[in-house]
All heavy atoms as a GROMACS GRO file, in nm:
protein
  648
    1MET      N    1   3.301  10.796  15.049
    1MET     CA    2   3.231  10.815  14.928
    1MET      C    3   3.101  10.738  14.927
    1MET      O    4   2.997  10.798  14.890
    1MET     CB    5   3.320  10.774  14.809
    1MET     CG    6   3.258  10.813  14.678
    1MET     SD    7   3.368  10.787  14.535
    1MET     CE    8   3.349  10.612  14.503
    2ARG      N    9   3.109  10.615  14.955
    2ARG     CA   10   2.983  10.533  14.953
    2ARG      C   11   2.884  10.582  15.059
    2ARG      O   12   2.760  10.576  15.036
    2ARG     CB   13   3.020  10.385  14.969
    2ARG     CG   14   3.091  10.328  14.853
    2ARG     CD   15   3.113  10.182  14.854
    2ARG     NE   16   3.189  10.145  14.743
    2ARG     CZ   17   3.250  10.025  14.731
    2ARG    NH1   18   3.248   9.943  14.827
    2ARG    NH2   19   3.307   9.999  14.623
    3GLU      N   20   2.938  10.621  15.172
    3GLU     CA   21   2.844  10.676  15.276
    3GLU      C   22   2.780  10.800  15.230
    3GLU      O   23   2.657  10.820  15.260
    3GLU     CB   24   2.931  10.699  15.398
    3GLU     CG   25   2.851  10.764  15.516
    3GLU     CD   26   2.934  10.800  15.637
    3GLU    OE1   27   3.022  10.716  15.667
    3GLU    OE2   28   2.908  10.899  15.691
    4ALA      N   29   2.852  10.882  15.156
    4ALA     CA   30   2.792  11.008  15.102
    4ALA      C   31   2.679  10.975  14.999
    4ALA      O   32   2.574  11.049  14.999
    4ALA     CB   33   2.898  11.101  15.038
    5ASN      N   34   2.704  10.879  14.917
    5ASN     CA   35   2.598  10.844  14.813
    5ASN      C   36   2.550  10.965  14.737
    5ASN      O   37   2.430  10.984  14.727
    5ASN     CB   38   2.495  10.758  14.881
    5ASN     CG   39   2.414  10.688  14.773
    5ASN    OD1   40   2.458  10.656  14.658
    5ASN    ND2   41   2.288  10.660  14.806
    6TRP      N   42   2.641  11.048  14.690
    6TRP     CA   43   2.601  11.175  14.640
    6TRP      C   44   2.638  11.174  14.493
    6TRP      O   45   2.751  11.133  14.444
    6TRP     CB   46   2.681  11.289  14.704
    6TRP     CG   47   2.613  11.413  14.685
    6TRP    CD1   48   2.641  11.509  14.581
    6TRP    CD2   49   2.502  11.474  14.760
    6TRP    NE1   50   2.549  11.621  14.594
    6TRP    CE2   51   2.478  11.598  14.698
    6TRP    CE3   52   2.425  11.430  14.864
    6TRP    CZ2   53   2.368  11.684  14.754
    6TRP    CZ3   54   2.332  11.509  14.916
    6TRP    CH2   55   2.303  11.634  14.859
    7ARG      N   56   2.543  11.206  14.406
    7ARG     CA   57   2.562  11.207  14.259
    7ARG      C   58   2.680  11.295  14.217
    7ARG      O   59   2.690  11.408  14.264
    7ARG     CB   60   2.436  11.252  14.191
    7ARG     CG   61   2.441  11.241  14.040
    7ARG     CD   62   2.307  11.267  13.978
    7ARG     NE   63   2.229  11.148  14.015
    7ARG     CZ   64   2.111  11.110  13.959
    7ARG    NH1   65   2.061  11.193  13.864
    7ARG    NH2   66   2.044  11.000  13.990
    8ASN      N   67   2.759  11.247  14.126
    8ASN     CA   68   2.871  11.316  14.065
    8ASN      C   69   2.981  11.356  14.165
    8ASN      O   70   3.045  11.459  14.153
    8ASN     CB   71   2.826  11.452  13.999
    8ASN     CG   72   2.729  11.416  13.883
    8ASN    OD1   73   2.756  11.327  13.808
    8ASN    ND2   74   2.619  11.495  13.869
    9SER      N   75   2.993  11.281  14.275
    9SER     CA   76   3.093  11.312  14.369
    9SER      C   77   3.218  11.222  14.355
    9SER      O   78   3.318  11.240  14.430
    9SER     CB   79   3.037  11.282  14.516
    9SER     OG   80   3.012  11.147  14.537
   10ASP      N   81   3.226  11.128  14.261
   10ASP     CA   82   3.339  11.035  14.247
   10ASP      C   83   3.467  11.110  14.240
   10ASP      O   84   3.574  11.085  14.315
   10ASP     CB   85   3.311  10.951  14.130
   10ASP     CG   86   3.426  10.846  14.107
   10ASP    OD1   87   3.456  10.772  14.206
   10ASP    OD2   88   3.476  10.834  13.995
   11ARG      N   89   3.482  11.198  14.153
   11ARG     CA   90   3.616  11.269  14.131
   11ARG      C   91   3.653  11.352  14.247
   11ARG      O   92   3.772  11.365  14.284
   11ARG     CB   93   3.613  11.347  13.997
   11ARG     CG   94   3.620  11.249  13.890
   11ARG     CD   95   3.608  11.295  13.751
   11ARG     NE   96   3.594  11.193  13.656
   11ARG     CZ   97   3.501  11.098  13.649
   11ARG    NH1   98   3.399  11.102  13.721
   11ARG    NH2   99   3.495  11.008  13.546
   12TYR      N  100   3.552  11.410  14.320
   12TYR     CA  101   3.580  11.488  14.441
   12TYR      C  102   3.654  11.397  14.538
   12TYR      O  103   3.757  11.430  14.603
   12TYR     CB  104   3.455  11.544  14.497
   12TYR     CG  105   3.479  11.600  14.640
   12TYR    CD1  106   3.550  11.726  14.657
   12TYR    CD2  107   3.439  11.531  14.753
   12TYR    CE1  108   3.566  11.768  14.780
   12TYR    CE2  109   3.456  11.577  14.875
   12TYR     CZ  110   3.520  11.698  14.895
   12TYR     OH  111   3.548  11.748  15.021
   13PHE      N  112   3.599  11.276  14.562
   13PHE     CA  113   3.658  11.182  14.660
   13PHE      C  114   3.791  11.129  14.612
   13PHE      O  115   3.879  11.096  14.696
   13PHE     CB  116   3.556  11.078  14.697
   13PHE     CG  117   3.450  11.133  14.785
   13PHE    CD1  118   3.324  11.143  14.739
   13PHE    CD2  119   3.471  11.164  14.920
   13PHE    CE1  120   3.221  11.197  14.823
   13PHE    CE2  121   3.374  11.211  15.000
   13PHE     CZ  122   3.250  11.227  14.954
   14HIS      N  123   3.812  11.106  14.484
   14HIS     CA  124   3.939  11.078  14.424
   14HIS      C  125   4.037  11.180  14.467
   14HIS      O  126   4.142  11.150  14.519
   14HIS     CB  127   3.938  11.060  14.278
   14HIS     CG  128   3.894  10.928  14.227
   14HIS    ND1  129   3.976  10.820  14.205
   14HIS    CD2  130   3.766  10.882  14.190
   14HIS    CE1  131   3.910  10.714  14.160
   14HIS    NE2  132   3.792  10.754  14.148
   15ALA      N  133   4.011  11.299  14.442
   15ALA     CA  134   4.103  11.420  14.477
   15ALA      C  135   4.134  11.428  14.624
   15ALA      O  136   4.240  11.441  14.672
   15ALA     CB  137   4.044  11.546  14.420
   16ARG      N  138   4.020  11.419  14.700
   16ARG     CA  139   4.039  11.437  14.836
   16ARG      C  140   4.121  11.321  14.906
   16ARG      O  141   4.204  11.347  14.988
   16ARG     CB  142   3.898  11.433  14.900
   16ARG     CG  143   3.904  11.452  15.050
   16ARG     CD  144   3.762  11.468  15.117
   16ARG     NE  145   3.772  11.451  15.252
   16ARG     CZ  146   3.670  11.451  15.335
   16ARG    NH1  147   3.550  11.463  15.289
   16ARG    NH2  148   3.685  11.433  15.465
   17GLY      N  149   4.093  11.195  14.869
   17GLY     CA  150   4.176  11.087  14.920
   17GLY      C  151   4.322  11.104  14.882
   17GLY      O  152   4.408  11.070  14.972
   18ASN      N  153   4.356  11.141  14.765
   18ASN     CA  154   4.489  11.155  14.724
   18ASN      C  155   4.550  11.277  14.788
   18ASN      O  156   4.669  11.270  14.835
   18ASN     CB  157   4.498  11.168  14.571
   18ASN     CG  158   4.504  11.044  14.498
   18ASN    OD1  159   4.612  10.988  14.473
   18ASN    ND2  160   4.390  10.983  14.476
   19ARG      N  161   4.484  11.384  14.810
   19ARG     CA  162   4.529  11.503  14.886
   19ARG      C  163   4.555  11.461  15.027
   19ARG      O  164   4.667  11.492  15.082
   19ARG     CB  165   4.434  11.610  14.890
   19ARG     CG  166   4.482  11.733  14.961
   19ARG     CD  167   4.377  11.818  15.026
   19ARG     NE  168   4.297  11.747  15.121
   19ARG     CZ  169   4.184  11.787  15.174
   19ARG    NH1  170   4.137  11.898  15.127
   19ARG    NH2  171   4.109  11.721  15.257
   20ASP      N  172   4.467  11.390  15.093
   20ASP     CA  173   4.485  11.351  15.233
   20ASP      C  174   4.611  11.263  15.244
   20ASP      O  175   4.692  11.277  15.340
   20ASP     CB  176   4.364  11.280  15.282
   20ASP     CG  177   4.242  11.370  15.300
   20ASP    OD1  178   4.258  11.497  15.285
   20ASP    OD2  179   4.137  11.321  15.321
   21ALA      N  180   4.630  11.169  15.156
   21ALA     CA  181   4.747  11.074  15.162
   21ALA      C  182   4.873  11.152  15.140
   21ALA      O  183   4.969  11.128  15.215
   21ALA     CB  184   4.727  10.960  15.064
   22ALA      N  185   4.872  11.237  15.045
   22ALA     CA  186   4.995  11.314  15.010
   22ALA      C  187   5.041  11.409  15.122
   22ALA      O  188   5.162  11.438  15.138
   22ALA     CB  189   4.979  11.399  14.885
   23ARG      N  190   4.947  11.447  15.213
   23ARG     CA  191   4.983  11.529  15.322
   23ARG      C  192   5.065  11.452  15.427
   23ARG      O  193   5.124  11.512  15.518
   23ARG     CB  194   4.856  11.586  15.390
   23ARG     CG  195   4.782  11.688  15.310
   23ARG     CD  196   4.668  11.746  15.382
   23ARG     NE  197   4.621  11.871  15.311
   23ARG     CZ  198   4.510  11.933  15.352
   23ARG    NH1  199   4.440  11.890  15.458
   23ARG    NH2  200   4.477  12.041  15.285
   24HIS      N  201   5.074  11.321  15.413
   24HIS     CA  202   5.153  11.243  15.503
   24HIS      C  203   5.298  11.223  15.444
   24HIS      O  204   5.364  11.137  15.501
   24HIS     CB  205   5.084  11.105  15.528
   24HIS     CG  206   4.965  11.114  15.609
   24HIS    ND1  207   4.962  11.126  15.744
   24HIS    CD2  208   4.838  11.124  15.566
   24HIS    CE1  209   4.833  11.142  15.789
   24HIS    NE2  210   4.748  11.138  15.686
   25GLY      N  211   5.337  11.306  15.362
   25GLY     CA  212   5.478  11.309  15.323
   25GLY      C  213   5.493  11.218  15.191
   25GLY      O  214   5.405  11.179  15.126
   26ALA      N  215   5.626  11.200  15.161
   26ALA     CA  216   5.662  11.128  15.046
   26ALA      C  217   5.604  10.985  15.035
   26ALA      O  218   5.562  10.943  14.932
   26ALA     CB  219   5.811  11.124  15.024
   27GLY      N  220   5.604  10.920  15.153
   27GLY     CA  221   5.548  10.786  15.161
   27GLY      C  222   5.389  10.784  15.124
   27GLY      O  223   5.349  10.698  15.058
   28GLY      N  224   5.324  10.881  15.186
   28GLY     CA  225   5.183  10.890  15.158
   28GLY      C  226   5.153  10.919  15.017
   28GLY      O  227   5.060  10.860  14.950
   29ARG      N  228   5.237  11.011  14.957
   29ARG     CA  229   5.220  11.042  14.813
   29ARG      C  230   5.240  10.918  14.726
   29ARG      O  231   5.172  10.890  14.627
   29ARG     CB  232   5.311  11.156  14.778
   29ARG     CG  233   5.301  11.211  14.635
   29ARG     CD  234   5.402  11.325  14.612
   29ARG     NE  235   5.386  11.375  14.479
   29ARG     CZ  236   5.298  11.456  14.431
   29ARG    NH1  237   5.213  11.509  14.511
   29ARG    NH2  238   5.298  11.493  14.303
   30PHE      N  239   5.346  10.848  14.762
   30PHE     CA  240   5.388  10.725  14.678
   30PHE      C  241   5.271  10.623  14.694
   30PHE      O  242   5.236  10.565  14.594
   30PHE     CB  243   5.511  10.665  14.732
   30PHE     CG  244   5.552  10.537  14.666
   30PHE    CD1  245   5.599  10.539  14.534
   30PHE    CD2  246   5.531  10.423  14.731
   30PHE    CE1  247   5.629  10.415  14.475
   30PHE    CE2  248   5.564  10.295  14.671
   30PHE     CZ  249   5.616  10.299  14.540
   31ALA      N  250   5.227  10.600  14.814
   31ALA     CA  251   5.111  10.508  14.835
   31ALA      C  252   4.993  10.547  14.758
   31ALA      O  253   4.919  10.464  14.693
   31ALA     CB  254   5.080  10.496  14.979
   32ALA      N  255   4.951  10.674  14.760
   32ALA     CA  256   4.840  10.717  14.684
   32ALA      C  257   4.858  10.695  14.538
   32ALA      O  258   4.757  10.658  14.475
   32ALA     CB  259   4.819  10.873  14.714
   33THR      N  260   4.972  10.726  14.486
   33THR     CA  261   4.997  10.693  14.341
   33THR      C  262   4.982  10.553  14.309
   33THR      O  263   4.904  10.519  14.214
   33THR     CB  264   5.139  10.742  14.303
   33THR    OG1  265   5.156  10.881  14.338
   33THR    CG2  266   5.170  10.730  14.159
   34VAL      N  267   5.046  10.467  14.387
   34VAL     CA  268   5.033  10.318  14.360
   34VAL      C  269   4.890  10.272  14.376
   34VAL      O  270   4.842  10.192  14.285
   34VAL     CB  271   5.125  10.244  14.456
   34VAL    CG1  272   5.107  10.092  14.443
   34VAL    CG2  273   5.273  10.275  14.421
   35ILE      N  274   4.821  10.305  14.478
   35ILE     CA  275   4.680  10.260  14.501
   35ILE      C  276   4.590  10.313  14.393
   35ILE      O  277   4.509  10.237  14.335
   35ILE     CB  278   4.634  10.299  14.636
   35ILE    CG1  279   4.714  10.221  14.743
   35ILE    CG2  280   4.492  10.281  14.650
   35ILE    CD1  281   4.696  10.266  14.888
   36SER      N  282   4.606  10.439  14.354
   36SER     CA  283   4.521  10.498  14.246
   36SER      C  284   4.546  10.427  14.110
   36SER      O  285   4.453  10.398  14.049
   36SER     CB  286   4.549  10.644  14.232
   36SER     OG  287   4.512  10.715  14.350
   37ASP      N  288   4.672  10.409  14.077
   37ASP     CA  289   4.703  10.340  13.956
   37ASP      C  290   4.648  10.197  13.954
   37ASP      O  291   4.592  10.151  13.854
   37ASP     CB  292   4.855  10.336  13.926
   37ASP     CG  293   4.914  10.466  13.901
   37ASP    OD1  294   4.833  10.562  13.870
   37ASP    OD2  295   5.036  10.481  13.899
   38ALA      N  296   4.668  10.126  14.063
   38ALA     CA  297   4.612   9.983  14.075
   38ALA      C  298   4.461   9.987  14.060
   38ALA      O  299   4.400   9.901  13.992
   38ALA     CB  300   4.657   9.918  14.202
   39ARG      N  301   4.396  10.083  14.127
   39ARG     CA  302   4.252  10.090  14.121
   39ARG      C  303   4.197  10.114  13.976
   39ARG      O  304   4.104  10.052  13.935
   39ARG     CB  305   4.197  10.197  14.214
   39ARG     CG  306   4.051  10.217  14.209
   39ARG     CD  307   3.981  10.093  14.256
   39ARG     NE  308   3.838  10.103  14.235
   39ARG     CZ  309   3.746  10.122  14.329
   39ARG    NH1  310   3.783  10.126  14.453
   39ARG    NH2  311   3.627  10.128  14.293
   40GLU      N  312   4.261  10.209  13.916
   40GLU     CA  313   4.217  10.237  13.778
   40GLU      C  314   4.243  10.124  13.683
   40GLU      O  315   4.166  10.095  13.587
   40GLU     CB  316   4.291  10.364  13.730
   40GLU     CG  317   4.247  10.490  13.792
   40GLU     CD  318   4.090  10.506  13.803
   40GLU    OE1  319   4.024  10.481  13.704
   40GLU    OE2  320   4.041  10.539  13.911
   41LEU      N  321   4.358  10.052  13.706
   41LEU     CA  322   4.384   9.931  13.616
   41LEU      C  323   4.278   9.824  13.645
   41LEU      O  324   4.222   9.766  13.543
   41LEU     CB  325   4.518   9.872  13.648
   41LEU     CG  326   4.562   9.738  13.576
   41LEU    CD1  327   4.553   9.757  13.428
   41LEU    CD2  328   4.689   9.688  13.631
   42THR      N  329   4.242   9.803  13.770
   42THR     CA  330   4.138   9.706  13.802
   42THR      C  331   4.009   9.752  13.741
   42THR      O  332   3.935   9.663  13.682
   42THR     CB  333   4.125   9.690  13.953
   42THR    OG1  334   4.249   9.662  14.019
   42THR    CG2  335   4.018   9.599  13.992
   43ASP      N  336   3.974   9.871  13.750
   43ASP     CA  337   3.845   9.922  13.689
   43ASP      C  338   3.843   9.892  13.544
   43ASP      O  339   3.745   9.857  13.483
   43ASP     CB  340   3.830  10.072  13.714
   43ASP     CG  341   3.782  10.101  13.859
   43ASP    OD1  342   3.756  10.006  13.935
   43ASP    OD2  343   3.779  10.220  13.901
   44ARG      N  344   3.967   9.920  13.472
   44ARG     CA  345   3.966   9.898  13.329
   44ARG      C  346   3.950   9.750  13.294
   44ARG      O  347   3.878   9.713  13.193
   44ARG     CB  348   4.098   9.951  13.270
   44ARG     CG  349   4.116  10.102  13.271
   44ARG     CD  350   4.022  10.177  13.182
   44ARG     NE  351   3.995  10.125  13.053
   44ARG     CZ  352   4.080  10.139  12.946
   44ARG    NH1  353   4.176  10.211  12.955
   44ARG    NH2  354   4.056  10.080  12.833
   45LEU      N  355   4.016   9.668  13.373
   45LEU     CA  356   4.003   9.524  13.351
   45LEU      C  357   3.863   9.468  13.371
   45LEU      O  358   3.820   9.374  13.308
   45LEU     CB  359   4.095   9.444  13.433
   45LEU     CG  360   4.248   9.468  13.407
   45LEU    CD1  361   4.332   9.402  13.512
   45LEU    CD2  362   4.287   9.416  13.269
   46ARG      N  363   3.784   9.536  13.448
   46ARG     CA  364   3.648   9.501  13.474
   46ARG      C  365   3.548   9.571  13.380
   46ARG      O  366   3.430   9.563  13.399
   46ARG     CB  367   3.608   9.534  13.620
   46ARG     CG  368   3.680   9.457  13.721
   46ARG     CD  369   3.632   9.494  13.858
   46ARG     NE  370   3.694   9.401  13.960
   46ARG     CZ  371   3.698   9.424  14.084
   46ARG    NH1  372   3.633   9.532  14.136
   46ARG    NH2  373   3.755   9.342  14.167
   47GLY      N  374   3.600   9.634  13.272
   47GLY     CA  375   3.518   9.690  13.177
   47GLY      C  376   3.495   9.843  13.187
   47GLY      O  377   3.414   9.892  13.099
   48GLY      N  378   3.564   9.907  13.271
   48GLY     CA  379   3.544  10.053  13.279
   48GLY      C  380   3.602  10.120  13.158
   48GLY      O  381   3.692  10.072  13.098
   49SER      N  382   3.553  10.246  13.137
   49SER     CA  383   3.591  10.309  13.006
   49SER      C  384   3.731  10.381  13.037
   49SER      O  385   3.756  10.424  13.145
   49SER     CB  386   3.493  10.413  12.972
   49SER     OG  387   3.490  10.525  13.054
   50ALA      N  388   3.798  10.401  12.925
   50ALA     CA  389   3.927  10.468  12.928
   50ALA      C  390   3.904  10.616  12.966
   50ALA      O  391   3.987  10.676  13.038
   50ALA     CB  392   4.000  10.458  12.793
   51GLU      N  393   3.795  10.670  12.926
   51GLU     CA  394   3.766  10.819  12.960
   51GLU      C  395   3.740  10.833  13.108
   51GLU      O  396   3.786  10.928  13.164
   51GLU     CB  397   3.643  10.863  12.875
   51GLU     CG  398   3.617  11.014  12.892
   51GLU     CD  399   3.728  11.105  12.858
   51GLU    OE1  400   3.823  11.068  12.776
   51GLU    OE2  401   3.729  11.217  12.915
   52ASP      N  402   3.663  10.743  13.168
   52ASP     CA  403   3.646  10.746  13.308
   52ASP      C  404   3.772  10.739  13.383
   52ASP      O  405   3.794  10.809  13.478
   52ASP     CB  406   3.544  10.638  13.361
   52ASP     CG  407   3.406  10.678  13.340
   52ASP    OD1  408   3.376  10.795  13.318
   52ASP    OD2  409   3.318  10.589  13.344
   53SER      N  410   3.860  10.647  13.343
   53SER     CA  411   3.992  10.629  13.407
   53SER      C  412   4.069  10.757  13.391
   53SER      O  413   4.140  10.797  13.489
   53SER     CB  414   4.061  10.509  13.348
   53SER     OG  415   4.181  10.488  13.410
   54ARG      N  416   4.074  10.809  13.271
   54ARG     CA  417   4.149  10.938  13.255
   54ARG      C  418   4.106  11.040  13.350
   54ARG      O  419   4.185  11.118  13.406
   54ARG     CB  420   4.139  10.979  13.104
   54ARG     CG  421   4.229  11.098  13.082
   54ARG     CD  422   4.188  11.170  12.944
   54ARG     NE  423   4.061  11.224  12.949
   54ARG     CZ  424   4.028  11.343  13.016
   54ARG    NH1  425   4.114  11.400  13.080
   54ARG    NH2  426   3.906  11.388  13.010
   55ARG      N  427   3.973  11.063  13.360
   55ARG     CA  428   3.916  11.172  13.450
   55ARG      C  429   3.948  11.140  13.590
   55ARG      O  430   3.979  11.236  13.664
   55ARG     CB  431   3.765  11.184  13.422
   55ARG     CG  432   3.736  11.253  13.287
   55ARG     CD  433   3.591  11.283  13.280
   55ARG     NE  434   3.506  11.176  13.295
   55ARG     CZ  435   3.426  11.128  13.205
   55ARG    NH1  436   3.414  11.188  13.088
   55ARG    NH2  437   3.345  11.023  13.228
   56ASP      N  438   3.936  11.017  13.628
   56ASP     CA  439   3.974  10.978  13.766
   56ASP      C  440   4.117  11.006  13.803
   56ASP      O  441   4.149  11.060  13.904
   56ASP     CB  442   3.940  10.823  13.797
   56ASP     CG  443   3.792  10.802  13.802
   56ASP    OD1  444   3.713  10.895  13.812
   56ASP    OD2  445   3.756  10.681  13.808
   57GLN      N  446   4.205  10.978  13.706
   57GLN     CA  447   4.350  10.990  13.729
   57GLN      C  448   4.382  11.144  13.733
   57GLN      O  449   4.463  11.184  13.806
   57GLN     CB  450   4.434  10.930  13.620
   57GLN     CG  451   4.437  10.780  13.633
   57GLN     CD  452   4.520  10.731  13.754
   57GLN    OE1  453   4.521  10.785  13.857
   57GLN    NE2  454   4.596  10.623  13.730
   58GLU      N  455   4.305  11.225  13.654
   58GLU     CA  456   4.325  11.369  13.660
   58GLU      C  457   4.295  11.423  13.802
   58GLU      O  458   4.364  11.505  13.856
   58GLU     CB  459   4.234  11.441  13.552
   58GLU     CG  460   4.238  11.586  13.561
   58GLU     CD  461   4.136  11.655  13.477
   58GLU    OE1  462   4.057  11.594  13.408
   58GLU    OE2  463   4.132  11.778  13.477
   59ALA      N  464   4.177  11.373  13.857
   59ALA     CA  465   4.141  11.414  13.993
   59ALA      C  466   4.239  11.364  14.091
   59ALA      O  467   4.282  11.430  14.191
   59ALA     CB  468   4.000  11.360  14.028
   60ASN      N  469   4.299  11.244  14.079
   60ASN     CA  470   4.396  11.186  14.162
   60ASN      C  471   4.520  11.281  14.162
   60ASN      O  472   4.570  11.312  14.276
   60ASN     CB  473   4.436  11.051  14.122
   60ASN     CG  474   4.329  10.946  14.135
   60ASN    OD1  475   4.242  10.964  14.221
   60ASN    ND2  476   4.331  10.841  14.056
   61ARG      N  477   4.568  11.311  14.053
   61ARG     CA  478   4.687  11.397  14.039
   61ARG      C  479   4.664  11.534  14.095
   61ARG      O  480   4.744  11.592  14.174
   61ARG     CB  481   4.736  11.409  13.895
   61ARG     CG  482   4.807  11.287  13.851
   61ARG     CD  483   4.872  11.312  13.713
   61ARG     NE  484   4.766  11.341  13.607
   61ARG     CZ  485   4.702  11.249  13.538
   61ARG    NH1  486   4.732  11.117  13.560
   61ARG    NH2  487   4.605  11.282  13.444
   62TRP      N  488   4.545  11.592  14.068
   62TRP     CA  489   4.505  11.713  14.130
   62TRP      C  490   4.513  11.720  14.282
   62TRP      O  491   4.568  11.814  14.338
   62TRP     CB  492   4.369  11.750  14.075
   62TRP     CG  493   4.321  11.891  14.115
   62TRP    CD1  494   4.237  11.920  14.219
   62TRP    CD2  495   4.343  12.009  14.049
   62TRP    NE1  496   4.217  12.065  14.224
   62TRP    CE2  497   4.278  12.121  14.116
   62TRP    CE3  498   4.414  12.037  13.929
   62TRP    CZ2  499   4.282  12.241  14.072
   62TRP    CZ3  500   4.418  12.175  13.894
   62TRP    CH2  501   4.357  12.274  13.967
   63GLY      N  502   4.463  11.612  14.335
   63GLY     CA  503   4.460  11.613  14.481
   63GLY      C  504   4.602  11.590  14.540
   63GLY      O  505   4.641  11.653  14.627
   64ARG      N  506   4.677  11.507  14.479
   64ARG     CA  507   4.813  11.481  14.528
   64ARG      C  508   4.901  11.608  14.515
   64ARG      O  509   4.991  11.622  14.591
   64ARG     CB  510   4.883  11.358  14.444
   64ARG     CG  511   4.839  11.227  14.487
   64ARG     CD  512   4.936  11.118  14.433
   64ARG     NE  513   4.946  11.122  14.283
   64ARG     CZ  514   4.868  11.049  14.205
   64ARG    NH1  515   4.770  10.975  14.252
   64ARG    NH2  516   4.884  11.060  14.068
   65ASN      N  517   4.875  11.683  14.414
   65ASN     CA  518   4.947  11.807  14.393
   65ASN      C  519   4.892  11.928  14.472
   65ASN      O  520   4.937  12.039  14.454
   65ASN     CB  521   4.955  11.837  14.249
   65ASN     CG  522   5.047  11.743  14.168
   65ASN    OD1  523   5.138  11.688  14.226
   65ASN    ND2  524   5.004  11.709  14.042
   66GLY      N  525   4.796  11.904  14.560
   66GLY     CA  526   4.744  12.014  14.646
   66GLY      C  527   4.647  12.108  14.578
   66GLY      O  528   4.634  12.214  14.626
   67GLY      N  529   4.582  12.060  14.475
   67GLY     CA  530   4.488  12.148  14.405
   67GLY      C  531   4.367  12.174  14.492
   67GLY      O  532   4.339  12.100  14.587
   68ASP      N  533   4.293  12.286  14.452
   68ASP     CA  534   4.170  12.313  14.527
   68ASP      C  535   4.060  12.217  14.500
   68ASP      O  536   4.022  12.202  14.385
   68ASP     CB  537   4.132  12.459  14.473
   68ASP     CG  538   4.007  12.506  14.546
   68ASP    OD1  539   3.947  12.442  14.626
   68ASP    OD2  540   3.979  12.630  14.515
   69LEU      N  541   4.017  12.144  14.599
   69LEU     CA  542   3.917  12.045  14.579
   69LEU      C  543   3.780  12.090  14.533
   69LEU      O  544   3.700  12.014  14.476
   69LEU     CB  545   3.897  11.963  14.710
   69LEU     CG  546   4.021  11.896  14.769
   69LEU    CD1  547   3.981  11.824  14.895
   69LEU    CD2  548   4.077  11.801  14.662
   70SER      N  549   3.751  12.225  14.548
   70SER     CA  550   3.628  12.276  14.497
   70SER      C  551   3.611  12.258  14.346
   70SER      O  552   3.495  12.265  14.300
   70SER     CB  553   3.606  12.426  14.540
   70SER     OG  554   3.709  12.503  14.469
   71ARG      N  555   3.719  12.237  14.283
   71ARG     CA  556   3.710  12.210  14.131
   71ARG      C  557   3.621  12.083  14.105
   71ARG      O  558   3.559  12.079  14.008
   71ARG     CB  559   3.850  12.186  14.074
   71ARG     CG  560   3.851  12.149  13.932
   71ARG     CD  561   3.993  12.125  13.884
   71ARG     NE  562   3.993  12.082  13.746
   71ARG     CZ  563   4.101  12.055  13.680
   71ARG    NH1  564   4.223  12.053  13.736
   71ARG    NH2  565   4.094  12.009  13.561
   72PHE      N  566   3.632  11.983  14.198
   72PHE     CA  567   3.553  11.862  14.175
   72PHE      C  568   3.437  11.848  14.269
   72PHE      O  569   3.362  11.747  14.256
   72PHE     CB  570   3.651  11.737  14.193
   72PHE     CG  571   3.760  11.738  14.092
   72PHE    CD1  572   3.885  11.779  14.125
   72PHE    CD2  573   3.731  11.695  13.960
   72PHE    CE1  574   3.987  11.771  14.030
   72PHE    CE2  575   3.839  11.704  13.865
   72PHE     CZ  576   3.966  11.731  13.898
   73ARG      N  577   3.417  11.937  14.361
   73ARG     CA  578   3.312  11.920  14.462
   73ARG      C  579   3.171  11.956  14.399
   73ARG      O  580   3.145  12.057  14.347
   73ARG     CB  581   3.330  12.016  14.577
   73ARG     CG  582   3.232  12.000  14.687
   73ARG     CD  583   3.263  12.105  14.800
   73ARG     NE  584   3.172  12.076  14.907
   73ARG     CZ  585   3.180  11.987  15.003
   73ARG    NH1  586   3.290  11.906  15.005
   73ARG    NH2  587   3.093  11.956  15.097
   74PRO      N  588   3.086  11.852  14.406
   74PRO     CA  589   2.950  11.872  14.346
   74PRO      C  590   2.868  11.964  14.433
   74PRO      O  591   2.882  11.972  14.560
   74PRO     CB  592   2.886  11.731  14.345
   74PRO     CG  593   2.959  11.657  14.452
   74PRO     CD  594   3.096  11.718  14.462
   75ASN      N  595   2.778  12.044  14.369
   75ASN     CA  596   2.692  12.133  14.439
   75ASN      C  597   2.605  12.053  14.533
   75ASN      O  598   2.553  11.948  14.508
   75ASN     CB  599   2.598  12.208  14.340
   75ASN     CG  600   2.677  12.306  14.257
   75ASN    OD1  601   2.770  12.360  14.300
   75ASN    ND2  602   2.630  12.324  14.131
   76GLY      N  603   2.590  12.108  14.656
   76GLY     CA  604   2.500  12.053  14.757
   76GLY      C  605   2.558  11.938  14.840
   76GLY      O  606   2.486  11.888  14.926
   77LEU      N  607   2.675  11.897  14.811
   77LEU     CA  608   2.743  11.794  14.899
   77LEU      C  609   2.754  11.837  15.041
   77LEU      O  610   2.800  11.953  15.060
   77LEU     CB  611   2.887  11.761  14.846
   77LEU     CG  612   2.960  11.644  14.915
   77LEU    CD1  613   2.892  11.512  14.884
   77LEU    CD2  614   3.106  11.641  14.863
   78PRO      N  615   2.699  11.756  15.134
   78PRO     CA  616   2.702  11.806  15.275
   78PRO      C  617   2.834  11.847  15.326
   78PRO      O  618   2.940  11.794  15.277
   78PRO     CB  619   2.653  11.681  15.349
   78PRO     CG  620   2.565  11.608  15.247
   78PRO     CD  621   2.639  11.626  15.114
   79SER      N  622   2.848  11.945  15.408
   79SER     CA  623   2.968  12.002  15.450
   79SER      C  624   3.055  11.906  15.523
   79SER      O  625   3.178  11.920  15.542
   79SER     CB  626   2.945  12.132  15.537
   79SER     OG  627   2.868  12.095  15.653
   80GLN      N  628   3.005  11.796  15.585
   80GLN     CA  629   3.088  11.696  15.645
   80GLN      C  630   3.179  11.633  15.564
   80GLN      O  631   3.273  11.569  15.610
   80GLN     CB  632   2.996  11.596  15.721
   80GLN     CG  633   2.922  11.504  15.628
   80GLN     CD  634   2.814  11.423  15.693
   80GLN    OE1  635   2.727  11.479  15.750
   80GLN    NE2  636   2.832  11.293  15.684
   81TYR      N  637   3.162  11.645  15.430
   81TYR     CA  638   3.258  11.588  15.329
   81TYR      C  639   3.337  11.699  15.275
   81TYR      O  640   3.411  11.690  15.194
   81TYR     CB  641   3.180  11.514  15.226
   81TYR     CG  642   3.086  11.406  15.274
   81TYR    CD1  643   2.958  11.418  15.281
   81TYR    CD2  644   3.140  11.290  15.330
   81TYR    CE1  645   2.868  11.322  15.332
   81TYR    CE2  646   3.075  11.187  15.381
   81TYR     CZ  647   2.936  11.198  15.385
   81TYR     OH  648   2.852  11.109  15.435
   0.00000   0.00000   0.00000
């Protein structure tokens, strides 16, 4: 995500990371859930907004459940991502 440095790509990479982890079975899905929850808690403790956290968690769940990533893919994001 940082390498891409693409505007409005945050939720796409949340969904993609969770999808990729969930593809590794129940352990990957569990790890993605724990890491995502911890990350959002950390963001909130550092002053992040509840609305941003809610949207990020929506993307996390979407990816873990195998949703179509194009829902969150920003226009013009290079195809390597």
